[in-house]
NUMAR-464574 format. One record per atom (N, C-alpha, C): residue in three letters; x, y, z. Coordinates in steps of 0.05 Angstrom, whole numbers, plus 5000, padded with zeros to 4 digits. Layout:
# residues N
alaXYZ ...
# end
This chain:
# residues 307
met218148802642 met217548562623 met218748662597 ile219548512580 ile219648592556 ile218248342539 phe218048442511 phe215448332494 phe216048002493 ser218747932501 ser219847682494 ser220347532521 ser219547652544 ser219747562565 ser217747242567 pro219447072581 pro217646832590 pro215746832616 ile213046832602 ile211246912626 ile209146702628 leu208746642657 leu206846412663 leu204246592670 val202046452666 val199346522679 val198046312686 thr197746242711 thr197045972724 thr193846042729 gly191845842727 gly189245832724 gly187546022698 ser189445922679 ser188646062652 ser186045962641 glu185445752654 glu181945642647 glu179545782663 thr180646012680 thr178646182699 thr178146412683 met176246572688 met174846802671 met177247022676 glu179046992697 glu181347252699 glu183547202691 gly184246912690 gly186146792673 gly185646822644 leu183846762629 leu183646822606 leu183547042600 ser182847272616 ser182447602610 ser185247652607 leu186647542622 leu189647662629 leu191447562599 leu191047292598 leu192347252573 leu191447392546 lys189247482546 lys187647652520 lys189447902521 thr189548032548 thr190848302548 thr193548262544 leu194948052555 leu197748032547 leu198248042516 gln196947842510 gln197247862476 gln197248112466 glu194948212469 glu193448472459 glu195448672463 asn197648702480 asn199448852492 asn202648792482 gly202348562461 gly205248472447 gly206448232466 phe205748162483 phe207447922501 phe206047702486 lys208847522481 lys207547262462 lys208747022475 asn210847102493 asn211846882499 asn210446732529 leu208446642518 leu206746622548 leu205946382551 phe206046252571 phe205245972583 phe203345942605 thr201845692606 thr199845622622 thr200745442646 leu199145422663 leu199245192676 leu196245192696 asp195044922698 asp192044972701 asp191644652709 gly189944682729 gly187744402735 gly189844302764 asp189744002758 asp191243822775 asp194243892773 glu195043972745 glu198244022746 glu199144222766 leu197544442777 leu198044652794 leu198544482827 arg197244232826 arg196944172851 arg199043902863 asn200443922840 asn202643702842 asn205343882839 pro206943792867 pro209343972868 pro211643882845 thr211643592843 thr213643532823 thr213343622794 his210943622782 his210343772764 his210944072755 val209344202783 val210044442777 val213344502779 ala215544432791 ala218144452788 ala219044402767 arg218744152752 arg219844102729 arg219144242706 phe216344402705 phe215744582689 phe216944862691 phe217444902718 phe218845222724 phe221645112708 glu222844962716 glu225844902705 glu226244892677 lys224344742663 lys224544752637 lys223644962622 ser221545162632 ser220545312618 ser222245612626 lys224045612641 lys226145822646 lys224246112653 leu222446072666 leu220646312670 leu221546562687 glu220746762681 glu221347002689 glu219147202702 tyr216847172698 tyr214747272709 tyr212647142712 val210947162734 val208446882745 val206247062752 phe204147072741 phe201847212756 phe200346882766 leu200246942794 leu198646662814 leu196046692807 leu194046622793 leu191546642798 leu190346342802 gly187846282797 gly187246032800 gly185645942828 gly186345662831 gly184845612860 gly182445612855 lys180945362870 lys178445362874 lys176245612885 ser174845702876 ser173445872889 ser170345902889 gly168546042903 gly165546012893 gly164146232915 gly161246242911 gly159746462928 gly159046342957 ile157246512968 ile156246432994 ile156346152997 lys154245992983 lys153445682978 lys156145552974 ala157945602958 ala160345442956 ala161345432978 asn162445672991 asn164445723015 asn162645563043 gln159945543045 gln159145393067 gln159045073061 glu158844993040 glu158344743039 glu161244573035 met163544703022 met166344593020 met168444793030 pro167444843052 pro170445043063 pro173044913063 ala172744653070 ala175844493073 ala176844483042 thr175344453024 thr176044402993 thr177544652985 leu175644842991 leu176645132972 leu179745222994 met179245123014 met182145263029 met184945033017 ile184244773027 ile187044633018 ile187944632991 asp185444672970 asp186044732939 asp187645002938 asn187445232952 asn188645422944 asn191445432963 leu191145322983 leu194445333002 leu196245142986 gln195344922974 gln196644722960 gln197844892935 ile195845042920 ile197345142896 ile199145402896 thr198345532923 thr200445802933 thr202645642941 ser203445462950 ser205545372958 ser206745232942 asn205545112923 asn207444982899 asn208245152878 ile207045352879 ile208245612854 ile209945772869 leu209845822899 leu211846052905 leu214045882912 ser214445662919 ser216945512922 ser218245452897 ala217045442874 ala218245352848 ala219145622839 ala218045842846 ala218646112831 ala221146142844 his221946152878 his223846192892 his226146042881 lys225745822875 lys227545592869 lys229045632845 tyr227445692825 tyr228645792795 tyr228646012786 gly228546162807 gly229546482806 gly227946642788 val225746622788 val223146802777 val223647122782 lys223947222761 lys224147542767 lys222547662788 lys219447612777 lys217347772792 lys215347522791 leu213747552816 leu211347412817 leu209347572828 leu206747582815 leu204347752832 leu202047532838 phe201647552863 phe199547282878 phe196747542873 leu194847352866 leu192347432871 leu190547352893 ala189947522909 ala188447482935 ala185247512929 ser184147622950 ser180647712949 ser180347842968 ser178347982960 ser177548292986 ser176448123007 cys175747863007 cys174847773029 cys176547703054 val179247793045 val181747703068 val180647913091 tyr179948153080 tyr179348353101 tyr177748313127 pro177748413145 pro175848373174 pro172448403160 lys170848273175 lys168548333170 lys167548613175 tyr168248703201 tyr166548933210 tyr169649173200 cys170249173177 cys172749353171 cys171849643167 glu173149803175 glu172150073166 glu172950133138 gln171050313123 gln170550343091 gln172450623085 pro173150643060 pro174250413050 pro176850273058 met176549983053 met178649793061 met181749873056 lys183449893076 lys186349913063 lys188149743076 val190649653065 val191649463072 val193149453098 asp192949683112 asp193649633138 asp191749563158 met189249573149 met187249433166 met186349083161 leu188748913147 leu189248683141 leu189448553178 met188248383182 met188648163203 met188148343233 thr186548543223 thr185548733250 thr183148613263 gly182048413255 gly179348313263 gly178648103250 ser175447993262 ser174347703254 ser173747773221 leu174047483213 leu173547553183 leu170847473180 glu168947553160 glu166647503150 glu165747153152 pro164247023171 pro164346723172 pro163846533153 thr161546663132 thr160846553108 thr163446483087 asn165746603097 asn167746533076 asn170946483086 thr170646483114 thr173646463130 thr175346283119 ser174646093112 ser177145883100 ser178045923080 tyr177146043062 tyr177646113031 tyr179846353040 ala178846563054 ala179746783061 ala182546783079 met182446513095 met184546513108 met187146363083 ala186346193070 ala188346113046 ala189346303035 lys187746593026 lys188946793014 lys190446953036 leu190046983053 leu191847143078 leu194346973076 ala194246743076 ala196246613077 ala199046613058 gly197446643030 gly198646713003 gly200447003005 ile199047193020 ile199747493020 ile202047413043 glu201947313065 glu204047293079 glu206647153073 leu205946893056 leu208046733039 leu209346923025 cys208247083008 cys209947262987 cys211547443005 ser210347523032 ser211847753045 ser214347593057 ala214047333066 ala215947193083 ala218547083061 tyr217447053036 tyr219847043020 tyr221347243009 arg219947483008 arg221347783005 arg223547823030 arg222547793053 arg224047793078 arg226747633084 glu226347363072 glu227747123077 glu229847173048 tyr228747213037 tyr230847143011 tyr230647352985 lys229647563000 lys228747792977 lys227747772953 asp226447522950 asp225147482925 asp222547742918 asn222647792891 asn220847982889 asn218047952882 phe216547902905 phe213647722905 phe211747942910 ile210148012899 ile207948212903 ile205448112903 ser203548222920 ser200848132926 ser198148322913 ala196048302909 ala194648472894 ala191148352902 ile189948522917 ile187248442926 ile185348592910 pro183248402891 pro181848602875 pro179248582893 ala177848772882 ala174748792885 ala173648592868 asn170548472877 asn169148322860 asn169348292841 leu170348102827 leu170448072795 leu168347942783 phe167548022757 phe165547942744 phe166247972715 gly164747832695 gly165347902665 gly164847602649 pro166047622626 pro165247402610 pro167147152621 glu166746932614 glu167746712625 glu167346682655 asp165246802672 asp165446732697 asp163646502700 asp163546392730 asp162346162729 asp158846232732 phe157446112716 phe155346182716 phe152845952732 ser154145692737 ser152945502755 ser151445522781 thr149645412785 thr148145472812 thr150145392835 glu151945212835 glu153045102860 glu155845352863 asn157045442841 asn159545562845 asn159845842838 ser157245952830 ser157746242822 ser156946472843 his158446712834 his159046932846 his156047072845 val155847352860 val152747432862 val152147602831 ile154447682812 ile152947782784 ile153047502771 ser154647352771 ser153947082751 ser151547002758 ala150546932787 ala148146802791 ala146346962793 leu145947202796 leu144247382785 leu143347332758 ile145647352741 ile144647332708 ile143347112699 ala144646862709 ala143146622702 ala140646582713 lys140446652744 lys137746672754 lys134946822736 ile135347112732 ile133947242719 ile133947212696 his135447122681 his135246972661 his133246772644 gln134046592667 gln132146332663 gln129346352668 ala128646602697 ala126446682697 ala124546822677 ser125646992661 ser125447182639 ser124346932619 lys126446742613 lys125446562587 lys123446302599 asp122446322625 asp120946142635 asp117846262636 asn117946582632 asn116446662642 asn114746702673 leu117346692691 leu116246712714 leu115646932729 asp113447002747 asp112847202758 asp115347382777 thr116547182794 thr118447272812 thr120747112811 val123347222818 val125747152825 val126347192853 glu127246992869 glu127846982897 glu131247052899 ile132147232913 ile134647342913 ile135447292947 trp137147172949 trp138847092975 trp138947412992 gly138647423015 gly138847653037 gly137747853029 thr137548123041 thr136248353046 thr136548533016 gly138348513001 gly138848632979 gly141248872987 ser141148973017 ser141949213023 ser145449173029 pro147148973030 pro149649033027 pro150749133007 lys153049253005 lys154149402983 lys157049322975 arg157449262951 arg159949172937 arg161049372922 glu163449282921 glu165349442897 glu166049242879 phe165049252851 phe165849072829 phe167949162812 ile169449002798 ile171249012779 ile170748852753 tyr170049012732 tyr170248772709 tyr172948662698 val172448442690 val174648272687 val177548362674 asp175948542651 asp178248652633 asp179548882643 asp178249032666 asp179449232677 asp181849142703 phe180848892716 phe183148772726 phe185548622709 ser185248572690 ser187348492680 ser189648722667 ser187748882660 ser190149162655 ser191149282678 ala190049262705 ala191149312729 ala193649112734 ala193248882738 ala194948632736 ala197348692725 met197248722696 met199648752675 met201049052686 phe199349222692 phe200749432706 phe202049442729 leu201249322742 leu202049312770 leu205549042765 met204848912750 met207148772737 met209748952731 gln209049102716 gln210949302706 gln212249552720 asn209749652743 asn210449842759 asn210849892785 tyr209549612799 tyr209749602827 tyr211849402842 glu213049512859 glu215549382867 glu215849292898 lys213849392912 lys213549402944 lys212149122949 gly212849032971 gly212048822985 gly209548853004 ile208849113004 ile205849173017 ile203149102996 pro201348933000 pro199648872985 pro198149132970 ile196749102946 ile195949342935 ile192949262925 asn191049402933 asn188149312924 asn187749482899 ile186249352878 ile184749342851 ile181949422853 gly181249672848 gly178349702856 gly177549882829 ser175049972826 ser174050042802 ser173050372816 asn172550362842 asn171450612856 asn168550642851 glu167650442842 glu163950492846 glu162650252857 val161350412876 val160250242900 val157750152902 ile156449972898 ile153549922889 ile152249642909 ser149449712911 ser148349602932 ser147249312915 ile147049092930 ile146148832918 ile143048892899 ser141448992921 ser139349032907 ser139149192882 lys141449412880 lys141349542855 lys142849412833 val144649222838 val145649072815 val143548902805 ala142148802818 ala139848582815 ala137748752797 glu137149032797 glu135549182781 glu136549262754 ile139249312757 ile140549312729 ile140749112715 ile141548792725 ile141248562713 ile138348542702 lys136048582719 lys133248582705 lys133148802684 gln133648992689 gln133349172665 gln135149092643 thr136948942640 thr138848872618 thr138048632606 val136548462624 val135548182611 val132748262602 gln132048492609 gln128748562603 gln126748362614 tyr127548322642 tyr125448142659 tyr123148292668 gln121048232668 gln118748342671 gln117148302702 gly118048052710 gly117248002737 gly118548182761 lys117848092788 lys119048232811 lys121048092815 leu122848212831 leu125148072851 leu123648052883 ile124147852892 ile123247772918 ile125947732937 tyr126247812962 tyr128547842980 tyr128147612995 asn129947362999 asn129147193024 asn131447263042 thr130247423067 thr131447543083 thr132547313110 lys131947053103 lys132546873117 lys135046753109 lys135846803085 lys138646763073 lys141346953086 pro143246863086 pro145547063091 pro146747303076 asp146747523082 asp148447753068 asp150547743061 gly152347613079 gly154947623082 gly156147883090 met158547983086 met159248263096 met157848493089 pro156348683106 pro154948873104 pro155849073082 ile158649183078 ile159649313059 ile162949223053 lys163149263024 lys166149203021 lys166449393001 thr168549633004 thr169649772983 thr172249782991 leu174149792968 leu176949852973 leu178350122970 asp180050182981 asp182150372978 asp183550342955 ser183150412931 ser185350362912 ser187250602906 ser187450842926 ser188551042916 ser191750952913 val193050792924 val195750762919 val195950642887 leu194350512879 leu194150372849 leu193750652828 thr191650792836 thr191051062820 thr192851272817 ser194251232847 ser196851462837 ser199251372825 leu199151122823 leu200851042798 leu200251152771 gly198051192767 gly197551212739 gly195451092722 trp194050852742 trp192350662732 trp189750742733 lys187150702714 lys184950732723 lys182850552707 ser180950502718 ser179150332708 ser178150392676 ser177250262653 ser176050332635 ser173050272632 phe171550102648 phe169250052643 phe167250152660 asn164950232659 asn163050332677 asn161350052682 phe159550022711 phe158849812714 phe156649712698 gln154949932692 gln152449822667 gln153549732643 ser155349852632 ser156449752608 ser157449482609 ala159149432630 ala160149222635 ala158548952642 ile156048982650 ile154248892653 ile153048812633 glu152448902613 glu151448862582 glu153648712570 leu155748792564 leu157748642556 leu158048292564 thr157848282597 thr157348012607 thr154547892599 tyr152447992600 tyr150347892591 tyr149947782562 lys151247992544 lys151247902517 lys153247632511 trp155747642526 trp156947402525 trp155747212533 phe154347242558 phe152546952565 phe150746882548 leu149247092528 leu147546942513 leu148646792489 ser151346872487 ser152946752461 ser153146492467 arg153346422491 arg154246142503 arg151945942508 glu149646072511 glu147545912524 glu146745722506 thr146345492512 thr145045202492 thr142245172496 
# end
Protein backbone atom coordinates (compact mmCIF):
# COMPACT_ATOMS: atom_id res chain seq x y z
CA MET A 1 0.00 0.00 0.00
CA ILE A 2 1.06 3.58 -0.65
CA PHE A 3 -0.42 6.60 1.08
CA SER A 4 -2.62 7.49 -1.91
CA SER A 5 -4.02 3.97 -2.36
CA PRO A 6 -7.85 3.78 -2.35
CA ILE A 7 -8.63 1.59 0.67
CA LEU A 8 -11.99 0.23 1.79
CA VAL A 9 -12.80 -0.65 5.40
CA THR A 10 -16.15 -2.41 5.67
CA GLY A 11 -17.89 -2.48 9.02
CA SER A 12 -16.48 0.92 9.90
CA GLU A 13 -19.20 1.39 12.52
CA THR A 14 -17.86 -1.57 14.51
CA MET A 15 -15.21 -1.48 17.22
CA GLU A 16 -12.55 -2.99 14.97
CA GLY A 17 -13.56 -0.91 11.96
CA LEU A 18 -13.35 2.39 13.84
CA SER A 19 -9.99 1.42 15.32
CA LEU A 20 -8.61 0.34 11.93
CA LEU A 21 -9.66 3.60 10.27
CA LYS A 22 -7.93 5.54 13.05
CA THR A 23 -4.77 3.44 12.73
CA LEU A 24 -4.64 3.88 8.95
CA GLN A 25 -5.13 7.63 9.25
CA GLU A 26 -2.44 7.92 11.92
CA ASN A 27 -0.05 6.09 9.60
CA GLY A 28 -0.61 8.48 6.69
CA PHE A 29 -3.30 6.70 4.65
CA LYS A 30 -5.89 9.29 3.64
CA ASN A 31 -7.75 7.83 0.64
CA LEU A 32 -10.12 5.80 2.78
CA PHE A 33 -13.61 4.54 1.98
CA THR A 34 -16.25 2.89 4.14
CA LEU A 35 -19.22 0.65 3.41
CA ASP A 36 -21.58 -0.30 6.20
CA GLY A 37 -24.92 -1.65 7.30
CA ASP A 38 -27.51 -2.58 4.72
CA GLU A 39 -25.24 -1.32 1.92
CA LEU A 40 -23.04 -4.37 2.50
CA ARG A 41 -26.01 -6.70 2.11
CA ASN A 42 -27.07 -5.34 -1.29
CA PRO A 43 -24.95 -6.97 -4.04
CA THR A 44 -25.95 -4.38 -6.65
CA HIS A 45 -24.98 -1.49 -4.40
CA VAL A 46 -21.68 -3.17 -3.49
CA ALA A 47 -20.78 -3.76 -7.14
CA ARG A 48 -21.57 -0.16 -8.11
CA PHE A 49 -19.53 1.12 -5.18
CA PHE A 50 -16.48 -0.92 -6.21
CA GLU A 51 -16.81 0.16 -9.83
CA LYS A 52 -17.02 3.85 -8.90
CA SER A 53 -14.35 3.91 -6.18
CA LYS A 54 -11.56 2.06 -8.08
CA LEU A 55 -10.54 0.34 -4.85
CA GLU A 56 -7.11 -1.27 -4.54
CA TYR A 57 -7.19 -2.66 -0.98
CA VAL A 58 -10.08 -4.01 1.09
CA PHE A 59 -10.35 -4.86 4.78
CA LEU A 60 -13.42 -7.09 5.08
CA LEU A 61 -14.72 -6.57 8.61
CA GLY A 62 -18.29 -6.27 9.87
CA GLY A 63 -21.17 -8.70 9.90
CA LYS A 64 -23.41 -9.37 12.88
CA SER A 65 -21.77 -11.00 15.89
CA GLY A 66 -22.39 -11.51 19.59
CA GLY A 67 -21.60 -13.50 22.69
CA ILE A 68 -23.00 -16.84 23.82
CA LYS A 69 -26.50 -15.40 24.37
CA ALA A 70 -26.75 -13.90 20.87
CA ASN A 71 -25.35 -17.06 19.25
CA GLN A 72 -27.91 -19.21 21.06
CA GLU A 73 -30.90 -17.00 20.29
CA MET A 74 -30.27 -15.95 16.67
CA PRO A 75 -27.88 -18.39 14.95
CA ALA A 76 -29.56 -18.09 11.54
CA THR A 77 -29.46 -14.28 11.67
CA LEU A 78 -25.75 -14.24 12.44
CA MET A 79 -24.91 -16.87 9.84
CA ILE A 80 -26.85 -15.50 6.87
CA ASP A 81 -25.72 -11.93 7.55
CA ASN A 82 -22.04 -12.88 7.48
CA LEU A 83 -22.46 -15.14 4.44
CA GLN A 84 -24.23 -12.40 2.47
CA ILE A 85 -21.65 -9.74 3.25
CA THR A 86 -18.69 -12.01 2.52
CA SER A 87 -20.12 -13.18 -0.78
CA ASN A 88 -21.00 -9.64 -1.91
CA ILE A 89 -17.60 -8.15 -1.09
CA LEU A 90 -15.43 -10.98 -2.40
CA SER A 91 -17.29 -11.22 -5.71
CA ALA A 92 -17.01 -7.45 -6.24
CA ALA A 93 -13.34 -7.41 -5.23
CA HIS A 94 -12.66 -10.10 -7.83
CA LYS A 95 -14.75 -8.49 -10.57
CA TYR A 96 -13.18 -5.05 -10.19
CA GLY A 97 -9.58 -6.17 -9.77
CA VAL A 98 -8.77 -5.29 -6.16
CA LYS A 99 -5.04 -5.70 -5.55
CA LYS A 100 -5.42 -7.27 -2.12
CA LEU A 101 -8.14 -8.14 0.37
CA LEU A 102 -7.94 -9.15 4.03
CA PHE A 103 -10.87 -11.16 5.41
CA LEU A 104 -11.37 -11.09 9.18
CA ALA A 105 -12.50 -14.42 10.63
CA SER A 106 -12.86 -15.38 14.31
CA SER A 107 -11.14 -17.77 16.69
CA CYS A 108 -14.44 -19.66 17.04
CA VAL A 109 -13.64 -21.30 13.68
CA TYR A 110 -11.36 -23.76 15.51
CA PRO A 111 -12.70 -27.10 16.80
CA LYS A 112 -14.01 -27.12 20.38
CA TYR A 113 -11.45 -29.62 21.65
CA CYS A 114 -8.52 -28.30 19.68
CA GLU A 115 -4.94 -28.75 20.81
CA GLN A 116 -3.52 -25.57 22.31
CA PRO A 117 -2.27 -23.19 21.14
CA MET A 118 -4.43 -23.46 18.04
CA LYS A 119 -2.66 -23.61 14.68
CA VAL A 120 -4.25 -23.03 11.29
CA ASP A 121 -3.62 -26.61 10.16
CA MET A 122 -6.12 -27.65 12.85
CA LEU A 123 -9.01 -25.93 11.09
CA MET A 124 -11.89 -28.27 10.21
CA THR A 125 -10.34 -31.23 12.05
CA GLY A 126 -13.14 -31.57 14.62
CA SER A 127 -16.57 -30.44 15.82
CA LEU A 128 -17.15 -26.76 16.54
CA GLU A 129 -18.26 -25.32 19.87
CA PRO A 130 -22.09 -25.84 19.88
CA THR A 131 -22.85 -22.39 21.30
CA ASN A 132 -21.57 -20.62 18.17
CA THR A 133 -21.50 -23.23 15.40
CA SER A 134 -23.59 -21.24 12.90
CA TYR A 135 -21.51 -18.08 13.17
CA ALA A 136 -18.29 -20.10 13.02
CA MET A 137 -19.45 -21.91 9.88
CA ALA A 138 -20.04 -18.56 8.17
CA LYS A 139 -16.50 -17.45 9.03
CA LEU A 140 -15.06 -20.77 7.85
CA ALA A 141 -16.92 -20.27 4.58
CA GLY A 142 -15.26 -16.86 4.24
CA ILE A 143 -11.81 -18.36 4.74
CA GLU A 144 -12.52 -21.06 2.17
CA LEU A 145 -13.98 -18.58 -0.34
CA CYS A 146 -10.83 -16.45 -0.13
CA SER A 147 -8.78 -19.58 -0.77
CA ALA A 148 -11.05 -20.61 -3.65
CA TYR A 149 -10.64 -17.26 -5.39
CA ARG A 150 -6.87 -17.58 -5.02
CA ARG A 151 -6.87 -21.07 -6.52
CA GLU A 152 -9.22 -20.34 -9.40
CA TYR A 153 -8.38 -16.73 -10.27
CA LYS A 154 -5.07 -15.97 -8.48
CA ASP A 155 -6.75 -13.18 -6.49
CA ASN A 156 -4.62 -11.91 -3.62
CA PHE A 157 -7.16 -12.57 -0.86
CA ILE A 158 -5.82 -13.36 2.63
CA SER A 159 -7.56 -14.36 5.89
CA ALA A 160 -6.75 -13.49 9.49
CA ILE A 161 -8.04 -15.10 12.69
CA PRO A 162 -7.86 -12.79 15.72
CA ALA A 163 -8.05 -13.67 19.37
CA ASN A 164 -11.07 -12.33 21.29
CA LEU A 165 -11.27 -8.60 20.60
CA PHE A 166 -12.16 -5.90 23.12
CA GLY A 167 -11.74 -2.18 23.59
CA PRO A 168 -13.42 1.21 23.07
CA GLU A 169 -16.54 1.17 20.85
CA ASP A 170 -17.30 -2.43 21.81
CA ASP A 171 -20.94 -3.47 22.20
CA PHE A 172 -21.79 -3.17 25.89
CA SER A 173 -25.47 -4.10 25.50
CA THR A 174 -27.06 -6.98 27.40
CA GLU A 175 -28.17 -8.70 24.19
CA ASN A 176 -25.04 -8.73 22.02
CA SER A 177 -22.00 -8.08 24.20
CA HIS A 178 -18.97 -10.37 24.39
CA VAL A 179 -17.46 -11.41 27.68
CA ILE A 180 -15.26 -8.40 28.53
CA SER A 181 -17.76 -5.71 27.55
CA ALA A 182 -20.55 -7.67 29.27
CA LEU A 183 -18.55 -7.92 32.50
CA ILE A 184 -17.57 -4.25 32.44
CA ALA A 185 -21.18 -3.14 31.99
CA LYS A 186 -22.54 -5.57 34.59
CA ILE A 187 -19.93 -4.92 37.29
CA HIS A 188 -20.07 -1.16 36.71
CA GLN A 189 -23.86 -1.17 37.14
CA ALA A 190 -23.60 -3.30 40.27
CA SER A 191 -21.11 -0.85 41.74
CA LYS A 192 -23.33 2.08 40.81
CA ASP A 193 -26.38 0.42 42.41
CA ASN A 194 -24.43 -0.75 45.50
CA LEU A 195 -25.33 -4.39 44.85
CA ASP A 196 -23.76 -7.05 47.06
CA THR A 197 -23.20 -9.58 44.28
CA VAL A 198 -22.76 -9.91 40.51
CA GLU A 199 -23.76 -13.12 38.72
CA ILE A 200 -21.35 -14.38 36.05
CA TRP A 201 -22.26 -17.11 33.59
CA GLY A 202 -20.36 -20.38 33.84
CA THR A 203 -17.64 -21.60 36.15
CA GLY A 204 -15.05 -18.91 35.43
CA SER A 205 -12.52 -21.60 34.59
CA PRO A 206 -12.33 -21.25 30.76
CA LYS A 207 -9.16 -19.60 29.53
CA ARG A 208 -9.03 -17.12 26.70
CA GLU A 209 -6.54 -15.07 24.76
CA PHE A 210 -7.76 -11.51 24.31
CA ILE A 211 -6.38 -8.79 22.07
CA TYR A 212 -6.94 -5.06 22.47
CA VAL A 213 -8.61 -3.60 19.41
CA ASP A 214 -5.80 -1.14 18.60
CA ASP A 215 -3.32 -4.03 18.62
CA PHE A 216 -5.58 -5.85 16.18
CA SER A 217 -5.68 -2.81 13.89
CA SER A 218 -1.91 -2.54 13.94
CA ALA A 219 -1.63 -6.21 13.01
CA ALA A 220 -4.23 -5.96 10.22
CA MET A 221 -2.41 -3.05 8.60
CA PHE A 222 0.89 -4.91 9.01
CA LEU A 223 -0.50 -8.02 7.31
CA MET A 224 -1.87 -6.03 4.39
CA GLN A 225 1.65 -4.73 3.83
CA ASN A 226 3.68 -7.83 4.67
CA TYR A 227 1.73 -11.09 4.25
CA GLU A 228 1.04 -12.69 0.87
CA LYS A 229 0.17 -16.32 1.55
CA GLY A 230 -3.21 -17.95 1.13
CA ILE A 231 -2.88 -19.79 4.45
CA PRO A 232 -4.93 -18.09 7.22
CA ILE A 233 -2.84 -16.35 9.87
CA ASN A 234 -3.54 -15.93 13.59
CA ILE A 235 -3.48 -12.55 15.34
CA GLY A 236 -2.88 -12.98 19.07
CA SER A 237 -1.47 -11.17 22.07
CA ASN A 238 0.18 -14.23 23.67
CA GLU A 239 -1.57 -13.38 26.97
CA VAL A 240 -3.79 -16.23 28.22
CA ILE A 241 -6.15 -15.54 31.12
CA SER A 242 -9.09 -17.27 32.82
CA ILE A 243 -12.55 -15.71 32.81
CA SER A 244 -12.46 -15.54 36.62
CA LYS A 245 -9.20 -13.57 36.47
CA VAL A 246 -10.70 -11.27 33.83
CA ALA A 247 -13.64 -10.65 36.15
CA GLU A 248 -11.32 -9.90 39.09
CA ILE A 249 -9.29 -7.41 37.04
CA ILE A 250 -12.47 -5.66 35.91
CA LYS A 251 -13.77 -5.67 39.50
CA GLN A 252 -10.58 -3.95 40.65
CA THR A 253 -10.65 -1.47 37.78
CA VAL A 254 -14.28 -0.54 38.48
CA GLN A 255 -13.52 -0.54 42.24
CA TYR A 256 -16.54 -2.73 42.92
CA GLN A 257 -16.76 -3.83 46.57
CA GLY A 258 -19.20 -6.75 46.24
CA LYS A 259 -18.73 -10.44 45.43
CA LEU A 260 -18.63 -12.26 42.11
CA ILE A 261 -20.98 -15.27 42.03
CA TYR A 262 -20.59 -17.90 39.29
CA ASN A 263 -23.74 -19.54 37.89
CA THR A 264 -22.39 -22.96 36.97
CA LYS A 265 -25.70 -23.93 35.32
CA LYS A 266 -24.90 -21.54 32.47
CA PRO A 267 -22.62 -22.63 29.58
CA ASP A 268 -18.89 -21.98 29.59
CA GLY A 269 -18.23 -22.23 25.87
CA MET A 270 -14.87 -23.69 24.83
CA PRO A 271 -12.71 -24.71 27.81
CA ILE A 272 -9.64 -22.96 26.40
CA LYS A 273 -8.84 -20.87 23.34
CA THR A 274 -5.31 -19.68 22.64
CA LEU A 275 -3.73 -18.96 19.28
CA ASP A 276 -0.34 -19.84 17.87
CA SER A 277 0.68 -16.46 16.46
CA SER A 278 4.29 -17.41 15.80
CA VAL A 279 3.97 -16.79 12.05
CA LEU A 280 2.87 -13.21 12.69
CA THR A 281 5.56 -12.50 15.27
CA SER A 282 8.21 -14.05 13.02
CA LEU A 283 7.31 -11.42 10.41
CA GLY A 284 8.19 -8.70 12.91
CA TRP A 285 4.88 -7.68 14.54
CA LYS A 286 4.20 -7.64 18.28
CA SER A 287 1.43 -6.31 20.51
CA SER A 288 1.79 -2.97 22.28
CA PHE A 289 -0.79 -3.23 25.08
CA ASN A 290 -0.84 -5.49 28.12
CA PHE A 291 -4.20 -6.77 29.36
CA GLN A 292 -4.42 -4.68 32.54
CA SER A 293 -3.72 -1.36 30.82
CA ALA A 294 -6.07 -2.25 27.96
CA ILE A 295 -8.91 -2.94 30.43
CA GLU A 296 -8.27 0.42 32.09
CA LEU A 297 -8.38 2.21 28.72
CA THR A 298 -11.59 0.40 27.79
CA TYR A 299 -13.29 1.27 31.07
CA LYS A 300 -12.18 4.89 30.80
CA TRP A 301 -13.83 5.06 27.36
CA PHE A 302 -16.96 3.34 28.74
CA LEU A 303 -17.27 5.94 31.50
CA SER A 304 -16.87 8.77 28.97
CA ARG A 305 -19.89 7.48 27.01
CA GLU A 306 -22.12 6.66 29.95
CA THR A 307 -25.37 8.60 30.02
